[in-house]
N, C-alpha and C positions, 0 to 999 in steps of 0.2 A: 553417843552413837558411834559404833565401830566404823572403821574406814571402809570396809566392804559394803556396809549398809548405806553409807553416804554415796558410794560409787554407784551401786545399783539403783538407788533412789533417783539420783541425778540423771542417770541414763534412761530412766523410765519417764520422768516428768517432761523432759524436753520433747521427745517424740510424741507424747500424748498431747501436748499443747499444739504441736504442728498439725497432728491429725485432727484435733478438735477444730482448730481454726480453718483448716482446709475444708472439712466436711460442712462446717457451719457456713462458711463462705459460699460454697457451691449451692447448698440448699437455700440459703438466704437470697442469692441472686435469682434463682429460679422462682422463688416466692415473690420477690420484689418486681419481677417483670410484669405482673398483673397490674401494677400501679403505674407503669410507664405510660399507658394510654391516657391516664388521668392528667399527666403532665403535658404530653405532646398534643393531645386532641381536646382535652377538657379544661385546660387552664389552671390546673392545680399547681401551686407553687412548690418549688423543690424542697424547701424546708419542711413542709407538711409531708411530702413524700418520704424524706429521710426519717422523719419522726415515726411515721407509720411502719417503715421497714425495720427500724431499730426495735420497735415494740414486738417484733416477731422473734428476736434473738433468744429471750428466755425460754420460749417453748421449743426452739430448736436445740438449745443446749441441754434441756431436760431430756430429750430423746437421744442426743448424740453422745453425751459424756460417758455412759456405760459402754457403748460400742467403741468409742475412741480408746478408752482404757483397756478394753479387751484386746484390740489390735496392737496397742503399744506393748502390753505384757507379752503377747504372743511373739511379736517380732524381736523385741529386745532380748528376751530369754532364749529364743532360738539362736540369735546371734552369739550370745554368750556360750551356748553349747557348741556351736560351730567353731568358735575361736578357742575352745577348751578352757575358757575362764571359769565356768562352773565346776569343771573337773578339777582345776587347781584349788578352788575353794573347798571342794569336797575332800581333796587330799589333805587339806589343812585341818580337817576334822569337823567341818560343818555338816549339819544334817539337812534333810529336805526342808524341814520346818524353818530352819535358820535362813536357808536360801530363799524361802517364800516370804519371809517377814517384810523385806523392803516393798515388794509388790502389794502385800496386804496393807501395809501402812499407807501407801499412796491410795489404795482403794478406799480406805476409811476416810481419808481426806476428801476424795472426790465424792464419796457418798454424802458427807456432810454438806458439801456445796450443792449437790443435787437436791438434798432435802430443803435447803434454803430456797432454791428455785421453786421446788414443788409446793412448799407451804406459803411462800410469800411473793416471790418475784413473778411467778407464772400467773397467778390470779390477778395481781395488780396490773401487769402489762397487758393481759388479754382484756381486762375490763377497760383500761385506757384505750386500747385499740378499738373496741366496739363503740366507746363513747366518741372517739374521734371520727369514726365512720358516720355516726349519727350527726355530729357537728358538720361534717362535710355535706351531707345531704341537706341539712337545714340552712347552710350558709353559702354553699357554692352552687349556684344555679347552673353554671356551665357544666357541671358533672352530669346533669340530667339532660342537657341539650345535645342533639346530634345534627350533623350537617345534612342539609337537604331533606329533613324530616320534620313534619308538623308534630311537635311534642306537646303533650298535655301533662305538665308537671303537677297540676292540681285541677280539680273539677271547675269548669268554667273558664279555664285559661289555656290558650293555644299559643305556642311560640315556634317560630321558624327562623333558622339562620341559614344563609346560603353557603358560607365558607368561613374558615378560621385563618387567622394570620399569626405572625409572630407577636410575642408579648401578650397573648391572650386576646388579641383583637378579633372581634366578630364582624362579619360583613353581610349585608343584605338581611336586615333584621325586620321581622314582623311579629307584633304582639297583639293578640285580640283577647281582651279581658271582658268577659260577660258574667262575672261572678255576681255582679249587681244587675239583675235583669232590666232594671229601669234606667241604668246608666252604662250601657255597653260602650266600650271605647276600643279603637284600633290605632296602633302606633306603628309607623313605618320609618325606619332609619337607615341611612347609608351604611353606618358602622357604629360600633359601640364596644365598650369594654366593661368587664365586671371588676369591681374594686370594693375594698372594705375601708370605711371611714370611721371617724369618732362617733358618728351617729348611726353606725351600723352598715351593713353591706348595701352597695348601690350599683345600679346599672346605668352607666354613663353613655347616653345616646348622642350621636353627632349627625347633623344634617338630615333632618327628617320632619315628619309632621304627624299630628294625632287628629283623629276625626271621630265624631260621634253625633248623637242626636240630643239636642237640648230638651231636657225633661219638661220644661215649662212651655216652650213654644213649639216643640216638635220639629224644629228646623235642624238641618244638617250643618254642622260646623267643622271647619278645618283650621288647625293651628300649626303654622310652620315654626320650626325652631332650628337654631344652629347647634345648640348644646342643651341637653336636658338630663336630669337625673331621675331615675325611677327606682323605687324601693325594691330591692332584690328579694326581700322576704315574701313578696307576693308570689314568687315562683315555686315555692315549695310549701307543703303542709308541714308544720312543725311536728316532728315525730319525737316521741319520748320512749325510752326503754322501760318496760313495765316488769320485766323479770330477767334474771341472770341465767346465763348458760353454765353448765357444769365447769367448763374450763376457766371461768372467771370467778369461781366461788372458792372460798377458803376451806380448809380441810374440815373444820367443824360444821360448816354449812353443808358440806357434801355428805358427811356421815349422819347428820341429824337435820335433814331438810324439813322445812315447814311451808305450808300454804301452797303446795303444788300437787299435781295429779299423781296417781299411783305409778303410772308409767314413767313420768319424769323423776319421781322419787327413787325408783330403782336405778335409773341412769345416774343420778347424783351419787347414790351410795356406791355403785360400781366404779365411778370415777374417783371417789374418795379412796377406796381400797387400792385402786391402781396407782394413785399418787403416793401411797405409802409403800407399795411393793416395788415399783420400778427403780427407785434409788438404790435399793438393796441389790439390784442386778450389777452394780459396780463391784460388789464383793463376790457375788456368785460367778460372774463371767471371769473375774480374775482367778478364782478357784478352778474354773473349767480350763482356762489356759494353762495354769501351773500343773494341774493334775495330768493333763494330756501330755505335756512335755516331760514331766517327771516319771511317768509310768514306763516301765521297761528299761531298756538300756539306752544310753546316749549314743547318738550316731553323728559324728562331726561332719559327715558328708551330706547331712540334711535330715530334717524332721518333717518333711512335707506330709507324710501320711498322718502323723499326729496333729499337724496343723489343720488338715482337712477334717479330721475327726472332731477337733475342738470347734471348728466352724459349724459343723453339722449339729453338734450338741447344742451350741448356742442358738442356732436356728430353731431347733426343736423346742427348747424351753421358752424361747421368746413367743413362738406360736401358741404354746400351751398357755402362757400368760395372757395373751390376747384373747384366746378362746375362753379362759376363765373370766375375763372382764365382760365378754359378750354374754356368757351364761349368767353372770351376776346381774346384767341388765334385765333379765327375765325373772330371776329369783335371787335376791340379795344373799341368801344363805350360800349360794354357789361361789361367792367370793373367796371362800375357804380354799378353792382350787388354786388360786394364785399364791396363797401362802404355802400350801403343801408343795407346790411346784418348786419354790425357791428353797424350802427346807430340805426336801429330798435331794434336789440337785446339789445344793451346797454341802449337805451332809455326806453324800457319796464322794464328791470331789475332795472334801477334807479327809475322808478316810483313806483315799488313795495316797494323799500326801503324807499323812501321819503314820499309817500302818507300817510302812517299810521306811525306816529313817535312813537307810543307807542307799546310796545310788550305785547301781551296778552299771558300770559304763566301760569306757575304753580309755582309761588314763594313759598318758604317754609312757609312763614308767612301766605299766603292764605290757604294753605293746613291745617296748624295747626288751623287756624280760623274756617275753615269748620268742622273740626273734633270736635272742642269745641262746636260749635253750635249744631252739631248732638248729642253730649253727653248731652247737656242741654235739648234738646227735649226729649231724652230718659228718663231723670230724671223726667221731668214734666209729662210724660205719665206713670211713674211708672215702666218702663222697666228695671231700674237699682236699 
């Protein structure tokens, strides 16, 4: 690898990593906020919260990587132009294609990573995310309980809690279980806490009593207790997932779905083609950034018009891609629009870079030469 290639590549990778981490961190925090209530008010432990939050990262990276790469290429190459570094490299005999190679090499690497996320990490993480949600519903009764509200987690069961305290402690607990019409029971406790044991989840009740009607005698009974355990599984109906969502399916399951309705089949196929196309945006958006900066003459005082043009083009082709996905959900044959979008966009940008291999700019030597000529003309005219 030549020295200039290493130099450009290094300068591209570091900003891209920073941009990726920054964007991912911001979006991750906003997405994770919806789980905060489960910790503060519903008794969910922090380790489960962190696990759920981390499962969101692959889906965020899948969307952010092409955008982060685009921003990195645009800013780094613009800086090189402003600092005349590309002009020096051009003066050394490098063509536009040669100057674009480091960015394209990085784009290929990021594309490979995005495909890894698309084909493997994304469906696995999303599936685990949904499975964990179901596990929480089935094993954390506190998630379903609200303060000051008579909740009905399942048919025939009513639960009331007055308030919550630290460490998941619940105060003012009332449980009325009439799932067995012949043996209804009401439990009232001063406080309690939800916990998981070797024998499964338990509701530990403190200082209370249970009351009901004896089925044989018909007499009312009241049993006081200082501490009692109640099987937490009674609070929720055990739910099972019977079908996958498109986001948690592998690519072959998306392109060749089985056992689902026609509407869902179209959604699966559209998602499959989207998973194939989006990683290619790493290359396409890199070409958009390079072709915008390389078109016309370099201006060391700023390329803001070209940067705006590149941003607008990126917005347009991204919207077209999303429109193609939406159209494919109605008719799978329209998924071809997503492929035509990247082929045409990438082809046009490649043509701009390749067609004119010389960069017409403002090398420092040319400017000095022009000033010297102007100075000579002024001398010859007697103006100096």
